MARROFI-793886 format. One line per 10 residues: for each residue x, y, z of N, C-alpha, C, O. Coordinates in Angstrom, 3 decimals. Each point is the difference from the previous one (the first is absolute). Example, Ala and Ser with C-alpha at 12.3 -4.5 7.8 and 13.67 -1.06 7.14 Angstrom:
13.190/-5.690/7.800/-0.890/1.190/0.000/0.900/1.200/0.000/1.036/-0.019/0.665; -1.386/1.069/-1.385/0.820/1.190/0.060/-0.770/1.090/0.730/0.509/1.108/0.169 $
//
This chain:
-9.479/63.251/-2.874/0.270/-1.113/0.914/0.001/0.453/1.464/0.263/-0.806/0.892; -0.549/2.065/-0.641/0.063/0.524/1.369/-1.211/-0.402/0.838/0.062/0.029/1.229; -1.157/-0.403/-1.878/-1.228/-0.315/0.730/-0.225/-1.493/0.195/-1.105/-0.424/0.338; 2.142/-0.368/-0.548/-0.142/-1.452/0.052/-0.282/-0.472/1.428/0.693/0.370/0.948; -1.732/-1.195/-0.828/-0.339/-0.596/1.291/0.201/-1.514/0.030/0.213/-0.589/1.060; -0.282/-0.026/-2.232/0.164/-1.454/-0.080/0.907/-0.358/-1.166/-0.111/0.569/-1.086; 1.000/-1.510/1.321/0.871/-0.522/-1.059/-0.416/-1.447/-0.243/0.113/-0.853/0.880; -0.591/0.600/-2.081/-0.559/-1.303/-0.349/0.915/-0.674/-1.025/0.385/0.611/-0.997; -0.050/-1.849/1.249/0.929/-0.732/-0.857/-0.687/-1.180/-0.683/-0.764/-0.736/0.625; 1.043/0.571/-1.899/-0.261/-1.279/-0.643/0.988/-1.001/0.603/1.061/0.396/0.484 $
-1.394/-1.669/-0.509/0.871/-1.015/0.599/0.897/-0.693/-1.026/1.226/0.070/0.081; -1.859/-0.739/-1.047/0.739/-0.886/-0.901/0.722/0.780/-1.098/-0.620/0.663/-0.831; 1.938/-0.764/0.855/0.826/0.737/-0.955/0.424/1.357/0.512/0.903/0.625/-0.557; -1.550/-0.162/1.617/0.286/1.328/0.554/0.786/-0.111/1.302/1.097/0.546/0.121; -1.666/-1.256/0.851/0.715/-0.285/1.248/0.708/-1.344/-0.057/1.070/-0.174/0.583; -1.676/-0.778/-1.293/0.504/-1.376/-0.020/0.331/-0.434/-1.426/-0.746/0.278/-0.939; 1.864/-0.955/0.800/0.515/-0.414/-1.306/-0.731/-1.248/-0.486/0.220/-1.096/0.516; -1.089/1.268/-1.509/-0.806/-1.124/-0.489/0.849/-1.066/-0.687/-0.447/-1.136/-0.161; 1.650/1.485/-0.241/0.871/-0.980/-0.657/0.822/-0.816/0.991/0.701/-0.933/-0.393; -0.784/1.280/1.675/0.883/-0.656/0.966/-0.343/-1.474/0.208/0.877/-0.789/0.354 $
-2.143/0.403/-0.569/-0.358/-1.417/0.139/0.744/-0.843/-1.027/0.626/-1.001/0.349; -0.694/1.408/-1.620/0.696/-0.739/-1.053/1.518/0.105/0.144/0.729/-0.949/-0.287; -0.269/2.109/0.732/1.453/0.191/0.147/0.586/-0.976/1.019/1.114/-0.495/-0.171; -1.870/0.225/1.227/0.482/-0.935/1.018/0.072/-1.427/-0.530/0.612/-0.869/0.622; -1.240/0.628/-1.777/0.034/-1.335/-0.625/0.827/-0.010/-1.284/-0.098/-0.934/-0.796; 0.906/1.964/0.594/0.676/0.125/-1.298/0.998/-1.129/-0.267/0.300/-0.306/-1.154; 0.213/-0.313/2.221/0.914/-1.123/-0.209/-0.730/-1.186/-0.626/0.592/-0.778/-0.747; -1.883/0.648/1.058/-0.801/-1.091/-0.568/-0.589/0.387/-1.355/-0.079/-0.823/-0.912; -0.328/2.075/0.795/-0.664/0.454/-1.229/1.013/0.283/-1.098/-0.272/-0.238/-1.177; 1.441/0.746/1.561/1.028/0.325/-0.981/-0.094/1.439/-0.481/-0.650/0.836/0.628 $
1.306/-0.555/-1.753/0.100/1.371/-0.501/-1.340/0.611/-0.379/-0.118/1.222/-0.095; -0.877/-2.046/-0.118/-1.309/0.521/-0.413/-0.844/0.488/1.180/-1.159/0.372/-0.186; 1.733/-0.368/1.415/-0.797/0.321/1.184/-0.609/1.395/-0.083/-1.144/0.205/0.406; 1.915/0.768/-0.936/-0.496/1.384/-0.013/-1.125/0.179/-1.021/-0.995/0.670/0.277; 1.158/-1.272/-1.456/-1.065/0.044/-0.992/-1.261/-0.672/0.513/-1.110/0.488/-0.211; 1.296/-1.613/0.887/-1.123/-0.697/0.607/-0.689/0.862/1.053/-1.228/0.075/0.035; 2.012/0.574/0.822/-0.559/0.851/1.056/-0.799/1.151/-0.587/-1.084/0.319/0.489; 1.608/0.304/-1.531/-0.702/1.121/-0.642/-1.294/-0.473/-0.676/-1.019/0.689/0.044; 1.072/-1.861/-0.665/-1.188/-0.554/-0.654/-1.081/-0.306/1.032/-1.178/0.278/-0.227; 1.578/-0.849/1.355/-0.935/-0.307/1.091/-0.678/1.278/0.494/-1.218/0.030/0.174 $
1.995/1.008/0.047/-0.549/1.261/0.483/-0.952/0.635/-1.020/-1.082/0.466/0.358; 1.492/-0.452/-1.621/-0.838/0.596/-1.037/-1.327/-0.751/-0.130/-1.062/0.614/-0.110; 1.132/-1.940/0.124/-1.215/-0.808/-0.095/-0.896/0.237/1.209/-1.219/0.105/-0.136; 1.812/-0.022/1.295/-0.746/0.262/1.237/-0.792/1.302/-0.105/-1.187/0.037/0.323; 1.843/1.024/-0.772/-0.670/1.298/-0.146/-1.095/-0.058/-1.064/-1.093/0.531/0.198; 1.391/-1.173/-1.320/-1.007/-0.119/-1.058/-1.250/-0.702/0.524/-1.119/0.398/-0.322; 1.306/-1.429/1.120/-1.147/-0.726/0.554/-0.824/0.885/0.933/-1.227/-0.094/0.012; 1.888/0.955/0.773/-0.769/0.890/0.893/-0.867/0.955/-0.812/-1.161/0.229/0.340; 1.721/0.330/-1.411/-0.764/0.957/-0.817/-1.130/-0.713/-0.744/-1.126/0.496/-0.045; 1.424/-1.648/-0.531/-1.014/-0.733/-0.752/-1.139/-0.463/0.905/-1.166/0.070/-0.388 $
1.489/-0.535/1.573/-1.039/-0.439/0.931/-0.855/1.175/0.463/-1.206/-0.147/0.200; 1.827/1.309/-0.030/-0.773/1.186/0.367/-0.968/0.372/-1.114/-1.158/0.323/0.265; 1.623/-0.365/-1.502/-0.852/0.345/-1.131/-1.122/-1.016/-0.199/-1.119/0.366/-0.360; 1.419/-1.631/0.593/-1.000/-1.061/-0.177/-0.915/-0.164/1.211/-0.985/-0.737/-0.047; 1.330/1.443/1.143/-0.720/-0.177/1.268/0.028/-1.470/0.437/-1.004/-0.556/0.445; 2.188/-0.052/-0.586/0.211/-1.391/0.409/1.128/-0.013/1.031/1.103/-0.472/-0.279; -1.387/0.991/1.458/1.047/0.218/0.996/0.522/-1.299/0.608/-0.764/-0.886/0.384; 2.061/0.806/-0.312/0.718/-0.962/0.834/0.977/0.808/0.833/0.478/1.043/-0.446; -0.176/-1.507/1.644/0.928/0.780/0.810/1.430/-0.114/-0.546/0.290/-0.835/-0.857; 0.577/1.680/1.367/1.343/0.156/-0.562/0.822/-1.282/0.107/0.826/-0.283/-0.869 $
-1.047/-0.485/1.920/0.755/-1.238/0.138/-0.398/-1.002/-1.073/0.853/-0.696/-0.551; -2.152/0.619/0.251/-0.464/-0.897/-1.058/0.518/0.464/-1.358/0.391/-0.819/-0.832; -0.388/2.137/0.609/0.525/0.551/-1.248/1.496/-0.275/-0.119/0.497/-0.318/-1.081; 0.211/0.443/2.191/1.447/-0.259/0.002/0.292/-1.453/-0.370/0.936/-0.279/-0.749; -1.735/-0.638/1.274/0.184/-1.420/-0.320/-0.372/-0.286/-1.451/0.705/-0.740/-0.687; -1.807/1.321/0.220/-0.409/-0.206/-1.395/1.063/0.517/-0.975/0.314/-0.649/-0.998; 0.226/1.814/1.304/1.014/0.584/-0.892/1.314/-0.777/0.077/0.738/-0.078/-0.982; -0.450/-0.488/2.137/1.195/-0.842/0.128/-0.143/-1.263/-0.841/0.953/-0.419/-0.657; -2.125/-0.184/0.674/-0.220/-1.211/-0.799/0.301/0.257/-1.475/0.683/-0.792/-0.648; -1.196/1.901/0.125/0.256/0.333/-1.404/1.490/0.257/-0.231/0.570/-0.465/-0.987 $
0.052/1.204/1.900/1.406/0.395/-0.174/0.930/-1.201/0.051/0.974/-0.067/-0.749; -1.270/-0.877/1.627/0.844/-1.191/0.087/-0.078/-0.820/-1.283/0.994/-0.576/-0.442; -2.181/0.530/-0.148/-0.143/-0.704/-1.282/0.742/0.741/-1.110/0.669/-0.618/-0.828; -0.793/1.944/0.818/0.631/0.811/-1.041/1.518/-0.109/0.045/0.656/0.041/-1.040; -0.088/-0.181/2.252/1.457/-0.044/0.157/0.515/-1.402/0.309/1.175/-0.187/0.318; -2.072/-0.797/-0.415/0.392/-1.393/0.203/0.716/-0.196/1.337/1.078/-0.592/0.067; -1.708/1.107/0.998/0.543/-0.148/1.344/-0.540/-1.295/0.602/-1.177/-0.319/-0.165; 2.025/-0.418/0.854/-0.389/-1.258/0.640/-1.228/0.220/0.888/0.063/0.810/0.925; -1.173/-1.503/-1.176/-1.237/0.185/0.779/0.185/-0.217/1.502/-0.765/0.531/0.806; 1.782/-1.312/-0.431/0.223/-0.273/1.421/0.448/1.249/0.764/0.027/-0.002/1.231 $
0.325/1.071/-1.959/0.463/1.229/0.649/-1.151/0.940/0.373/0.221/1.028/0.640; -1.426/-1.374/-1.034/-1.127/0.921/0.189/-0.179/0.420/1.459/-0.090/1.193/0.290; 0.037/-2.147/0.623/-0.237/0.337/1.404/1.140/0.820/0.583/-0.226/0.893/0.816; 1.439/-1.191/-1.230/1.153/0.771/0.473/-0.109/1.462/-0.423/0.240/0.904/0.800; -0.603/-0.679/-2.066/-0.127/1.365/-0.507/-1.145/0.746/0.688/0.128/1.178/0.333; -1.241/-1.870/-0.126/-1.130/0.643/0.669/0.344/0.354/1.443/-0.366/1.074/0.477; 1.055/-1.955/0.213/0.390/0.285/1.384/0.966/1.172/0.077/-0.074/0.811/0.924; 0.977/-0.720/-1.889/0.942/1.126/-0.032/-0.715/1.310/-0.304/0.429/1.063/0.450; -1.531/-1.133/-1.221/-0.753/1.217/-0.311/-0.641/0.583/1.254/-0.256/1.203/0.066; 0.001/-2.037/0.911/-0.598/0.482/1.254/1.003/0.793/0.847/-0.393/0.747/0.896 $
1.669/-0.911/-1.182/1.041/0.661/0.807/0.966/0.771/-0.910/1.214/-0.047/0.197; -1.755/0.750/-1.185/0.835/0.801/-0.895/0.894/0.941/0.791/-0.370/0.475/1.074; 1.540/-0.218/-1.614/0.949/0.889/0.675/-0.313/1.463/-0.303/-0.382/0.327/-1.123; 0.538/0.560/2.116/-0.163/1.423/-0.285/1.223/0.538/-0.738/1.090/-0.564/0.101; -1.273/1.648/-0.837/1.157/0.680/-0.565/0.843/0.540/1.148/-0.535/0.355/1.050; 1.839/-0.291/-1.244/0.936/0.193/1.116/-0.222/1.279/0.794/0.277/0.033/1.199; -0.781/1.039/-1.855/-0.148/1.276/0.701/-1.322/0.134/0.740/-0.211/0.962/0.738; -0.680/-1.932/-0.937/-1.364/0.130/0.516/-0.091/0.043/1.525/-0.621/0.922/0.528; 1.208/-1.870/0.209/-0.165/0.024/1.460/0.445/1.312/0.655/-0.724/0.558/0.824; 1.890/-0.076/-1.182/0.518/1.217/0.632/-0.831/1.222/-0.367/-0.255/0.856/0.847 $
-0.168/-0.771/-2.101/-0.821/1.146/-0.424/-1.331/0.023/0.745/-0.455/1.062/0.425; -0.164/-2.219/-0.265/-1.265/-0.065/0.726/0.170/0.431/1.451/-0.872/0.665/0.558; 1.979/-1.037/0.048/0.257/0.401/1.388/0.133/1.512/0.122/-0.486/0.592/0.964; 1.140/0.033/-1.935/0.159/1.467/0.005/-1.360/0.675/-0.134/-0.302/0.942/0.733; -0.523/-1.422/-1.670/-1.323/0.592/-0.230/-0.922/-0.205/1.194/-0.818/0.862/0.319; 0.957/-2.009/0.338/-0.834/-0.287/1.168/0.221/1.036/1.093/-0.940/0.374/0.701; 2.159/0.084/-0.555/0.335/0.983/1.033/-0.598/1.373/-0.298/-0.090/0.847/0.889; -0.319/-0.627/-2.147/-0.562/1.304/-0.389/-1.518/0.065/0.189/-0.639/0.998/-0.332; 0.082/-2.074/0.866/-1.425/-0.024/0.375/-0.984/0.065/-1.154/-1.129/0.459/0.177; 1.540/-0.912/-1.363/-0.962/-0.187/-1.083/-0.768/-1.298/0.236/0.497/-0.913/0.660 $
-1.699/0.839/-1.198/-0.655/-1.290/-0.125/0.749/-0.770/-1.079/0.190/0.509/-1.105; 0.228/-1.711/1.409/0.690/-0.840/-0.974/-0.848/-1.236/-0.253/-0.419/-0.676/0.940; 0.170/0.385/-2.199/-0.848/-1.145/-0.328/0.411/-0.617/-1.330/0.639/0.640/-0.834; -1.019/-1.888/0.661/0.131/-0.704/-1.273/-1.387/-0.076/-0.632/-0.993/-0.249/0.683; 0.943/0.464/-1.985/-1.244/-0.152/-0.775/0.325/-0.945/-1.147/0.712/0.374/-0.932; -1.230/-1.597/0.996/0.535/-1.047/-0.861/-1.079/-0.932/-0.539/-1.090/-0.126/0.559; 1.438/-0.522/-1.669/-0.822/-1.085/-0.547/0.028/-1.236/0.890/-0.884/-0.850/-0.096; 1.888/0.741/0.960/0.164/-1.185/0.830/-1.140/-0.221/0.971/-0.679/0.949/0.393; 0.467/-2.182/-0.006/-1.010/-0.313/1.002/0.486/0.461/1.371/1.202/0.184/0.192; -2.116/0.007/0.771/0.434/0.394/1.352/1.022/-0.964/0.604/0.967/0.439/0.622 $
-1.170/-1.744/-0.799/0.935/-0.960/0.584/1.369/0.049/-0.679/1.031/-0.128/0.661; -1.024/0.313/-1.981/1.275/0.121/-0.712/0.778/1.226/0.463/1.198/-0.081/0.271; -1.888/1.217/-0.181/0.663/1.239/0.405/0.488/-0.084/1.440/1.105/0.439/0.319; -1.944/-1.012/0.551/0.406/-0.150/1.388/1.228/-0.872/0.145/0.909/0.320/0.766; -0.878/-1.427/-1.502/1.144/-0.894/0.042/1.253/0.626/-0.580/1.109/-0.229/0.483; -1.301/1.022/-1.525/1.135/0.632/-0.677/0.703/1.006/0.902/1.226/-0.017/0.108; -1.987/0.891/0.538/0.630/1.000/0.866/0.574/-0.655/1.254/1.036/0.427/0.508; -1.706/-1.458/-0.014/0.495/-0.669/1.208/1.302/-0.755/-0.263/0.918/0.043/0.818; -0.836/-0.732/-1.954/1.201/-0.784/-0.313/1.222/0.890/-0.202/1.138/-0.454/0.116; -1.390/1.736/-0.424/1.108/0.944/-0.194/0.135/0.991/1.154/0.701/1.005/-0.118 $
-1.377/-1.294/1.237/0.074/0.827/1.214/-0.395/1.458/-0.244/0.616/0.921/0.536; -1.658/-0.729/-1.358/-0.472/1.345/-0.313/-1.411/0.252/0.554/-0.570/1.070/-0.213; 0.015/-2.052/0.920/-1.399/0.091/0.399/-0.290/1.118/1.002/-1.149/0.424/0.125; 2.164/0.059/0.589/-0.223/1.071/0.978/0.110/1.396/-0.608/-0.105/1.000/0.709; 0.319/-0.934/-2.029/0.219/1.300/-0.653/-1.230/0.528/-0.725/-0.036/1.172/-0.376; -0.969/-2.013/0.173/-1.176/0.398/-0.778/-1.231/0.171/0.884/-0.246/-0.790/0.912; -0.513/1.829/-1.200/-1.269/0.203/0.685/-1.081/-0.918/-0.559/-0.865/-0.472/0.737; 0.920/0.222/-2.051/-1.013/-0.834/-0.642/0.591/-0.730/-1.188/0.944/0.465/-0.640; -1.531/-1.633/0.359/0.300/-0.761/-1.208/-1.316/-0.124/-0.752/-0.816/-0.869/0.308; 0.609/1.738/-1.297/-1.248/0.006/-0.761/0.087/-1.001/-1.150/0.938/0.037/-0.796 $
-1.919/-0.927/0.718/-0.055/-1.004/-1.062/-1.186/0.268/-0.911/-1.053/0.446/0.456; 1.224/-0.714/-1.728/-1.107/0.149/-0.952/-1.143/-0.955/0.304/-1.109/0.173/-0.506; 1.374/-1.177/1.329/-1.064/-0.937/0.359/-1.150/0.694/0.724/-1.108/-0.533/0.053; 1.362/1.715/0.506/-1.065/0.762/0.656/-1.053/0.471/-1.003/-1.154/0.222/0.368; 1.547/-0.071/-1.634/-0.942/0.473/-1.022/-0.198/-1.012/-1.129/-0.898/0.171/-0.825; 1.712/-1.214/0.776/-0.210/-1.085/-0.947/0.320/0.326/-1.448/-0.558/-0.606/-0.914; 1.459/1.567/0.702/0.447/0.319/-1.358/1.436/0.517/0.088/0.400/0.574/1.012; 0.356/-0.779/-2.065/1.424/0.328/0.035/0.281/1.451/-0.406/-0.815/0.656/-0.648; 1.986/-0.187/1.049/0.513/1.254/-0.537/0.062/-0.114/-1.523/0.248/-1.081/-0.533; -0.472/2.192/-0.164/-0.120/1.379/0.487/-1.437/0.503/0.164/-0.257/1.182/-0.229 $
-0.676/-2.039/0.617/-1.364/0.471/0.228/-0.013/1.011/1.148/0.691/-0.182/1.003; -1.470/1.233/-1.154/-0.017/1.072/0.992/-0.486/-0.458/1.368/0.333/0.616/1.012; -1.122/-1.698/-0.968/-0.474/-0.513/1.286/1.174/-0.398/0.901/-0.090/0.089/1.225; 1.182/-0.523/-1.840/1.182/-0.382/0.768/0.642/1.237/0.627/0.336/0.000/1.184; -0.170/1.041/-1.976/0.644/1.211/0.505/-0.870/0.741/1.014/0.495/0.832/0.760; -1.796/-1.139/-0.754/-0.910/0.572/0.997/0.313/-0.481/1.419/-0.280/0.708/0.967; 0.850/-1.891/-0.836/0.121/-0.648/1.307/0.700/0.859/1.056/-0.571/0.201/1.072; 1.789/0.320/-1.322/0.637/0.818/1.040/-0.695/1.339/0.222/0.025/0.532/1.110; -0.640/0.018/-2.148/-0.716/1.263/0.131/-1.161/-0.148/0.985/-0.207/0.848/0.868; -0.531/-1.919/-1.015/-1.143/-0.244/0.877/0.450/-0.307/1.427/-0.633/0.438/0.960 $
1.726/-1.191/-0.822/0.470/-0.390/1.334/0.550/1.200/0.770/-0.300/0.181/1.180; 1.103/0.629/-1.853/0.672/1.110/0.680/-0.777/1.309/-0.047/0.349/0.966/0.678; -1.426/-0.943/-1.502/-0.827/1.210/-0.127/0.865/1.214/-0.363/-0.044/1.042/0.655; 0.822/-1.217/-1.714/0.863/1.061/-0.505/-0.311/0.253/-1.470/-0.746/-0.750/-0.628; 1.328/1.816/0.092/-0.191/0.333/-1.408/0.993/-0.784/-0.861/1.061/-0.414/0.466; -1.431/0.223/-1.722/0.873/-0.750/-0.913/1.383/0.633/-0.126/1.008/-0.702/-0.071; -0.967/2.051/0.043/1.294/0.668/-0.183/0.832/0.045/1.279/1.072/0.604/0.024; -1.563/-1.242/1.038/0.772/-0.118/1.239/0.709/-1.353/0.093/0.583/-0.346/1.027; -0.648/-0.408/-2.130/0.643/-1.315/-0.082/1.182/0.054/-0.958/-0.118/0.492/-1.122; 1.249/-1.001/1.573/1.128/-0.295/-0.895/-0.066/-1.499/-0.278/0.071/-0.817/0.918 $
-0.206/0.473/-2.178/-0.148/-1.397/-0.392/1.207/-0.431/-0.817/0.340/0.639/-0.995; 0.302/-1.710/1.408/1.225/-0.451/-0.653/-0.158/-1.364/-0.625/-0.502/-0.935/0.625; 0.939/0.833/-1.875/-0.022/-1.283/-0.694/1.132/-0.053/-1.016/0.411/1.018/-0.557; 0.081/-2.227/0.332/0.981/-0.220/-1.062/-0.683/-0.371/-1.305/0.641/-0.061/-1.049; -1.947/-0.186/1.117/-0.774/-0.388/-1.177/-0.634/1.241/-0.611/-0.824/0.651/0.641; 1.198/-0.315/-1.872/-0.461/1.268/-0.572/-1.508/0.049/-0.178/-0.596/1.070/0.123; -0.041/-2.214/-0.413/-1.456/-0.020/-0.123/-0.659/0.317/1.350/-1.082/0.584/0.041; 1.730/-0.967/1.051/-0.514/0.258/1.344/0.240/1.467/0.394/-0.847/0.629/0.633; 1.997/-0.109/-1.014/0.273/1.427/0.204/-1.060/0.834/-0.715/-0.521/0.967/0.556; 0.209/-1.349/-1.791/-1.026/0.698/-0.780/-1.381/-0.187/0.611/-0.796/0.937/0.043 $
0.512/-2.145/0.427/-1.288/-0.257/0.633/-0.202/0.870/1.226/-1.054/0.615/0.163; 2.054/-0.561/0.696/-0.088/0.836/1.190/-0.005/1.476/-0.323/-0.713/0.779/0.633; 1.514/-0.388/-1.628/0.071/1.410/-0.388/-1.285/0.500/-0.626/-0.467/1.095/0.316; -0.107/-1.897/-1.207/-1.280/0.372/-0.609/-1.120/0.041/1.045/-0.976/0.732/-0.157; 1.124/-1.514/1.210/-0.976/0.007/1.087/0.091/1.296/0.815/-1.003/0.485/0.524; 2.217/0.066/-0.424/0.171/1.242/0.758/1.120/-0.013/1.012/0.249/1.006/0.664; 0.439/-2.143/-0.535/1.152/-0.076/0.893/1.197/0.776/-0.570/0.067/0.260/-1.202; 0.860/0.100/2.069/1.321/0.444/-0.429/0.817/-1.270/-0.249/0.599/-0.553/0.922; -0.582/0.110/-2.146/0.650/-1.271/-0.331/1.483/0.209/-0.283/0.395/0.923/-0.711; 0.397/-1.794/1.280/1.457/0.054/-0.163/0.460/-1.317/-0.619/-0.346/-1.079/0.480 $
1.119/1.184/-1.539/0.477/-1.183/-0.714/1.378/-0.394/0.509/0.931/0.805/-0.023; -0.803/-2.044/0.483/1.314/-0.550/0.354/0.524/-0.740/-1.222/-0.434/-1.113/-0.300; 1.347/1.727/-0.384/0.523/-0.550/-1.252/1.403/-0.537/0.231/0.988/0.675/-0.291; -0.904/-1.888/0.815/1.299/-0.598/0.328/0.752/-0.487/-1.229/1.223/-0.130/0.031; -1.947/-0.140/-1.115/0.611/-0.690/-1.143/0.051/0.836/-1.278/0.103/-0.542/-1.101; -0.176/1.871/1.254/0.030/0.882/-1.174/-1.050/-0.408/-1.038/0.292/-0.101/-1.191; -1.501/-0.126/1.661/-1.091/-0.413/-0.877/-0.634/1.199/-0.692/0.348/1.149/0.276; -1.278/-1.430/-1.173/-0.714/1.044/-0.744/-1.418/0.086/0.550/-0.659/-1.019/0.208; 0.196/2.241/0.025/-1.315/0.187/0.598/-1.095/-0.259/-1.031/0.136/0.356/-1.171; -1.226/-0.980/1.624/-1.128/-0.283/-0.888/-0.788/1.268/-0.322/-0.017/0.948/0.786 $
-0.633/-0.942/-1.945/-0.835/1.129/-0.423/-1.444/-0.257/0.419/-0.793/-0.550/-0.765; 0.463/0.953/1.987/-1.325/-0.270/0.562/-0.607/1.258/0.622/-0.625/-0.052/1.059; 0.823/1.179/-1.737/-0.623/1.269/0.394/0.468/0.528/1.347/-0.701/0.787/0.637; 1.868/-1.210/-0.203/0.558/0.538/1.240/1.516/-0.117/-0.072/0.537/-1.005/-0.466; 0.136/2.035/0.930/1.459/-0.029/0.100/0.384/0.524/1.371/-0.298/1.142/0.350; 0.957/-1.981/0.412/0.369/0.383/1.355/0.971/1.186/0.003/0.922/0.069/-0.812; -1.152/0.859/1.745/0.932/1.114/0.176/1.298/-0.462/0.649/1.029/0.670/-0.082; -1.100/-1.817/0.721/1.137/-0.466/0.792/0.425/-1.393/-0.442/-0.813/-0.922/-0.069; 2.088/0.786/-0.227/0.581/-1.290/-0.370/1.247/-0.212/0.829/0.889/0.851/0.014; -0.810/-1.984/0.682/1.159/-0.296/0.825/0.576/-1.359/-0.400/-0.711/-0.847/-0.542 $
1.972/0.651/0.807/0.680/-1.242/-0.361/0.010/-1.007/1.145/0.208/-1.196/-0.204; -0.438/1.704/1.410/0.040/-0.826/1.189/-0.966/0.581/1.013/-0.214/1.211/0.044; -0.366/-2.073/0.764/-0.943/0.474/1.004/0.645/0.978/0.975/-0.678/0.862/0.560; 1.971/-0.995/-0.360/0.695/0.901/0.924/-0.086/1.464/-0.409/0.111/0.885/0.849; -0.310/-0.615/-2.150/-0.118/1.378/-0.476/-1.295/0.658/0.456/-0.135/1.222/-0.058; -0.819/-2.034/0.514/-1.262/0.539/0.459/0.175/0.941/1.194/-0.746/0.967/0.151; 1.728/-1.257/0.688/0.210/0.828/1.192/0.419/1.430/-0.346/-0.091/0.893/0.842; 0.550/-0.672/-2.079/0.362/1.350/-0.454/-1.205/0.755/-0.530/-0.008/1.231/-0.026; -1.026/-1.981/-0.404/-1.194/0.615/-0.562/-1.007/0.392/1.072/-0.700/1.005/-0.120; 0.643/-1.823/1.177/-1.043/0.185/1.012/0.628/0.332/1.342/-0.713/0.192/0.985 $
//
């Protein structure tokens, strides 16, 4: 980790809590809000992978809406809540340690960037709504290559922009399939395991596992 020049972050589930949209509506949704939120997220990811395999690309916002439609039907959520949930997804809350950790890393003169499935407008709105827009050098979107993670074309984006080697990147994700995708590509992948999850068997095991983004400052 001594040769790191760029620290690249996944956005959804890593910097920003994907369940926070549903959580803000839990009084209306009831006790099933968390199961609904997890189902929405799982369906969303499945759609990105399936569309990549079928070469039937839709951008992340369209996929998010499509997966929400299915999830609301599966959990019998009042259809009138759709726009509220979608609007809340545009302003997801960051995990509590994220703002301060990013400020510390910014002072160390690393390139800091997001590499995400999100569209450029979604990512721009997300960092701006949480007052984080001055901390990132770049917001890389898969829309530049038209295919979702974990395709290698996505991980190529910061390498080409910064003209650095793969092993000069520290890549952080809370999604184990993304950690494996980046690690198999050649990044130094770090797993943020906030929920004591089990790592997937995808031909890569991260050397580094942290419980909170704040622990990153001890590694780098």
